[in-house]
DSSP file (Angstrom, degrees, kcal/mol; ACC not computed):
  #  RESIDUE AA STRUCTURE BP1 BP2  ACC     N-H-->O    O-->H-N    N-H-->O    O-->H-N    TCO  KAPPA ALPHA  PHI   PSI    X-CA   Y-CA   Z-CA
    1    1 A M              0   0    0      0, 0.0     2,-0.3     0, 0.0     0, 0.0   0.000 360.0 360.0 360.0 127.7  218.4  179.4  -12.6
    2    2 A S        -     0   0    0      1,-0.1     2,-0.3     0, 0.0     0, 0.0  -0.639 360.0-105.0 -91.5 153.6  217.7  181.3   -9.4
    3    3 A K        -     0   0    0     -2,-0.3     2,-0.3     1,-0.1    -1,-0.1  -0.568  34.9-119.5 -77.7 137.2  218.0  179.8   -6.0
    4    4 A I        -     0   0    0     -2,-0.3     2,-0.2     1,-0.1    -1,-0.1  -0.610  23.8-129.8 -80.2 131.6  214.7  179.0   -4.3
    5    5 A K        -     0   0    0     -2,-0.3     2,-0.4     1,-0.0    -1,-0.1  -0.568  16.4-139.4 -78.8 144.0  214.1  180.8   -1.0
    6    6 A I        -     0   0    0     -2,-0.2     2,-0.3    56,-0.0    60,-0.1  -0.871  17.6-121.1-104.0 136.7  212.9  178.6    1.9
    7    7 A K        -     0   0    0     -2,-0.4     2,-0.3     1,-0.1     0, 0.0  -0.574  25.3-126.0 -76.5 137.4  210.3  180.0    4.3
    8    8 A T        -     0   0    0     -2,-0.3     2,-0.5    56,-0.1    56,-0.2  -0.632  24.3-113.1 -80.8 139.1  211.4  180.2    7.9
    9    9 A H     >  -     0   0    0     54,-2.6     4,-2.1    -2,-0.3     3,-0.2  -0.641  24.1-146.6 -74.1 118.9  209.2  178.5   10.4
   10   10 A S  H  > S+     0   0    0     -2,-0.5     4,-0.9     1,-0.2    -1,-0.2   0.861  94.5  47.9 -59.9 -41.3  207.6  181.3   12.5
   11   11 A G  H  > S+     0   0    0      1,-0.2     4,-1.1     2,-0.2     3,-0.3   0.879 111.7  50.8 -67.6 -37.1  207.5  179.5   15.8
   12   12 A S  H  > S+     0   0    0      1,-0.2     4,-2.5     2,-0.2    -2,-0.2   0.867 102.6  57.7 -70.7 -36.8  211.1  178.3   15.5
   13   13 A K  H  < S+     0   0    0     -4,-2.1    -1,-0.2     1,-0.2    -2,-0.2   0.789 109.9  46.6 -66.8 -24.0  212.5  181.7   14.7
   14   14 A K  H  < S+     0   0    0     -4,-0.9    -1,-0.2    -3,-0.3    -2,-0.2   0.761 119.2  39.3 -82.8 -26.7  211.1  182.9   18.1
   15   15 A R  H  < S+     0   0    0     -4,-1.1    12,-0.5    -3,-0.2     2,-0.3   0.738 110.6  50.8 -98.1 -25.4  212.3  179.9   20.1
   16   16 A F     <  -     0   0    0     -4,-2.5     2,-0.3    10,-0.1    10,-0.2  -0.870  50.2-176.8-123.5 150.3  215.7  179.1   18.8
   17   17 A N  E     -A   25   0A   0      8,-1.5     8,-3.4    -2,-0.3     2,-0.4  -0.962  23.0-127.7-134.3 154.8  219.0  180.8   18.1
   18   18 A L  E     -A   24   0A   0     49,-0.3     6,-0.2    -2,-0.3     2,-0.1  -0.843  17.1-141.5-103.8 141.7  222.3  179.6   16.6
   19   19 A T    >   -     0   0    0      4,-2.5     3,-1.4    -2,-0.4    -1,-0.0  -0.433  32.7-102.1 -88.4 171.5  225.6  180.1   18.3
   20   20 A K  T 3  S+     0   0    0      1,-0.3    -1,-0.1    -2,-0.1    -2,-0.0   0.812 123.9  54.8 -64.0 -29.5  228.8  180.9   16.4
   21   21 A S  T 3  S-     0   0    0      2,-0.0    -1,-0.3     1,-0.0    -3,-0.0   0.521 123.1-105.3 -83.3  -4.0  229.9  177.2   16.7
   22   22 A G  S <  S+     0   0    0     -3,-1.4    -2,-0.1     1,-0.3     2,-0.1   0.491  73.3 138.4  97.3   3.5  226.6  176.1   15.1
   23   23 A K        -     0   0    0      1,-0.1    -4,-2.5    -5,-0.0     2,-0.6  -0.416  54.2-118.5 -77.5 160.4  224.9  174.8   18.2
   24   24 A V  E     -A   18   0A   0     28,-0.3    28,-3.2    -6,-0.2     2,-0.3  -0.896  23.9-152.7-105.0 118.7  221.2  175.5   18.7
   25   25 A K  E     +AB  17  51A   0     -8,-3.4    -8,-1.5    -2,-0.6     2,-0.3  -0.656  21.0 169.4 -88.0 145.1  220.3  177.5   21.8
   26   26 A R  E     - B   0  50A   0     24,-2.9    24,-2.6    -2,-0.3     2,-0.2  -0.968  32.4-111.3-147.6 162.6  216.8  177.1   23.4
   27   27 A A        -     0   0    0    -12,-0.5     2,-0.2    -2,-0.3    22,-0.1  -0.551  41.9-101.6 -88.4 161.8  215.0  178.1   26.6
   28   28 A R        -     0   0    0     18,-0.6     3,-0.3    20,-0.3    -1,-0.1  -0.527  35.5-121.6 -82.8 153.1  214.0  175.5   29.1
   29   29 A A  S    S+     0   0    0     -2,-0.2    -1,-0.1     1,-0.2     0, 0.0  -0.293  81.2  49.3 -85.4 173.7  210.4  174.3   29.3
   30   30 A Y  S    S+     0   0    0     -2,-0.1    -1,-0.2     1,-0.1    16,-0.1   0.779  75.2 105.9  70.3  33.0  207.9  174.4   32.2
   31   31 A K        +     0   0    0     -3,-0.3     3,-0.1    15,-0.1    -1,-0.1  -0.090  52.4  86.3-129.2  39.0  208.2  178.0   33.2
   32   32 A N  S    S-     0   0    0      1,-0.3     2,-0.3     2,-0.1     3,-0.1   0.837  94.0  -9.2-102.9 -45.2  205.0  179.5   31.9
   33   33 A H  S    S+     0   0    0      1,-0.2    -1,-0.3     2,-0.0     0, 0.0  -0.893 104.1  52.0-149.9 176.3  202.3  179.1   34.5
   34   34 A I     >  +     0   0    0     -2,-0.3     4,-0.5    -3,-0.1     3,-0.5   0.939  60.3 154.5  53.5  52.6  201.6  177.4   37.9
   35   35 A L  T  4  +     0   0    0      1,-0.2     8,-0.1     2,-0.2    -1,-0.1   0.612  55.7  70.3 -86.5 -12.0  204.8  178.9   39.3
   36   36 A N  T  4 S+     0   0    0      1,-0.2    -1,-0.2     4,-0.0     4,-0.1   0.727  97.3  52.4 -78.2 -18.3  203.6  179.0   42.9
   37   37 A K  T  4 S+     0   0    0     -3,-0.5     2,-0.3     2,-0.1    -1,-0.2   0.784  95.8  80.1 -81.1 -29.0  203.8  175.1   43.1
   38   38 A K  S  < S-     0   0    0     -4,-0.5     2,-0.0     1,-0.1    -4,-0.0  -0.595  86.5-118.5 -83.5 137.8  207.4  175.0   41.8
   39   39 A N     >  -     0   0    0     -2,-0.3     4,-2.1     1,-0.1     3,-0.3  -0.315  23.1-109.6 -76.2 162.2  210.1  175.8   44.3
   40   40 A T  H  > S+     0   0    0      1,-0.2     4,-2.4     2,-0.2     5,-0.2   0.852 116.0  55.3 -59.9 -40.0  212.5  178.7   43.9
   41   41 A K  H  > S+     0   0    0      1,-0.2     4,-1.8     2,-0.2    -1,-0.2   0.903 109.5  47.2 -61.9 -41.4  215.5  176.6   43.2
   42   42 A R  H  > S+     0   0    0     -3,-0.3     4,-1.8     2,-0.2    -2,-0.2   0.912 112.1  49.1 -67.0 -43.2  213.7  174.9   40.3
   43   43 A K  H  X S+     0   0    0     -4,-2.1     4,-0.9     1,-0.2    -2,-0.2   0.873 110.0  52.0 -65.3 -36.8  212.4  178.2   38.8
   44   44 A R  H  X S+     0   0    0     -4,-2.4     4,-0.7     1,-0.2     3,-0.4   0.886 109.2  49.7 -66.0 -39.0  215.9  179.7   39.0
   45   45 A R  H  < S+     0   0    0     -4,-1.8     3,-0.5     1,-0.2    -1,-0.2   0.851 106.5  56.3 -67.3 -34.3  217.3  176.7   37.2
   46   46 A L  H  < S+     0   0    0     -4,-1.8   -18,-0.6     1,-0.2    -1,-0.2   0.724  94.9  68.7 -70.4 -21.7  214.6  177.1   34.5
   47   47 A R  H  < S+     0   0    0     -4,-0.9    -1,-0.2    -3,-0.4    -2,-0.2   0.886  84.5  81.7 -63.1 -39.6  215.7  180.7   33.8
   48   48 A S  S  < S-     0   0    0     -4,-0.7   -20,-0.3    -3,-0.5     2,-0.0  -0.420  80.2-128.1 -73.0 141.6  219.0  179.7   32.3
   49   49 A G        -     0   0    0    -22,-0.1     2,-0.3    -2,-0.1   -22,-0.2  -0.199  24.6-170.9 -78.1 175.5  219.0  178.6   28.7
   50   50 A T  E     -B   26   0A   0    -24,-2.6   -24,-2.9    -2,-0.0     2,-0.3  -0.872  26.2 -87.5-152.3-176.1  220.5  175.4   27.3
   51   51 A Y  E     -B   25   0A   0     -2,-0.3   -26,-0.2   -26,-0.2     2,-0.1  -0.786  38.7-111.2-104.3 147.8  221.3  173.8   24.0
   52   52 A A        -     0   0    0    -28,-3.2   -28,-0.3    -2,-0.3     5,-0.1  -0.408  46.2 -92.5 -69.6 151.4  219.0  171.7   21.9
   53   53 A D    >>  -     0   0    0      1,-0.1     3,-1.5    -2,-0.1     4,-0.8  -0.341  29.4-121.3 -65.9 146.8  219.9  168.0   21.7
   54   54 A V  H 3> S+     0   0    0      1,-0.3     4,-0.6     2,-0.2     3,-0.3   0.767 110.9  64.1 -62.2 -26.3  222.1  167.0   18.7
   55   55 A T  H 34 S+     0   0    0      1,-0.2    -1,-0.3     2,-0.1     4,-0.2   0.756 109.7  38.8 -69.1 -23.2  219.4  164.6   17.5
   56   56 A N  H <> S+     0   0    0     -3,-1.5     4,-2.2     1,-0.1    -1,-0.2   0.521  92.1  91.1-100.2  -8.9  217.1  167.5   16.9
   57   57 A E  H  X S+     0   0    0     -4,-0.8     4,-2.7    -3,-0.3     5,-0.2   0.885  84.0  50.6 -58.4 -45.2  219.7  170.0   15.5
   58   58 A V  H  X S+     0   0    0     -4,-0.6     4,-1.5     1,-0.2    -1,-0.2   0.918 112.0  47.4 -61.4 -44.8  219.3  169.1   11.8
   59   59 A A  H  > S+     0   0    0     -4,-0.2     4,-1.2     1,-0.2    -1,-0.2   0.896 113.6  47.9 -64.1 -41.4  215.5  169.5   11.9
   60   60 A I  H  X S+     0   0    0     -4,-2.2     4,-1.3     1,-0.2     3,-0.3   0.904 108.8  53.5 -67.5 -41.7  215.7  172.8   13.8
   61   61 A K  H  < S+     0   0    0     -4,-2.7    -1,-0.2     1,-0.2    -2,-0.2   0.821 105.4  54.6 -65.1 -30.0  218.3  174.2   11.4
   62   62 A K  H  < S+     0   0    0     -4,-1.5    -1,-0.2    -5,-0.2    -2,-0.2   0.840 107.3  51.1 -68.7 -32.2  216.1  173.4    8.4
   63   63 A M  H  < S+     0   0    0     -4,-1.2   -54,-2.6    -3,-0.3    -2,-0.2   0.747 117.6  37.7 -77.9 -23.1  213.3  175.4   10.1
   64   64 A I  S >< S+     0   0    0     -4,-1.3     3,-1.1   -56,-0.2    -1,-0.3  -0.579  70.3 158.3-123.6  69.1  215.5  178.5   10.6
   65   65 A P  T 3  S+     0   0    0      0, 0.0    -1,-0.1     0, 0.0    -2,-0.1   0.743  71.3  44.6 -68.9 -24.0  217.7  178.5    7.4
   66   66 A Y  T 3         0   0    0      1,-0.2    -5,-0.0   -60,-0.1   -58,-0.0   0.264 360.0 360.0-108.1  13.6  218.7  182.2    7.6
   67   67 A K    <         0   0    0     -3,-1.1   -49,-0.3    -6,-0.2    -1,-0.2   0.445 360.0 360.0 -88.4 360.0  219.6  182.7   11.2
């Protein structure tokens, strides 16, 4: 019996990365458009990445099985 390959979710592979410790890295939301209304401090904070919440980690890892 050969092992069945799982398809990677295309949107997830672009949005998430795994760290060596197994956490899920993600970018922050709300930095796509209407940037002239948001103040500089807020936009600068949005630049930095963060980790996905532990409650969503299992679902995300299923979508990116080979990363």
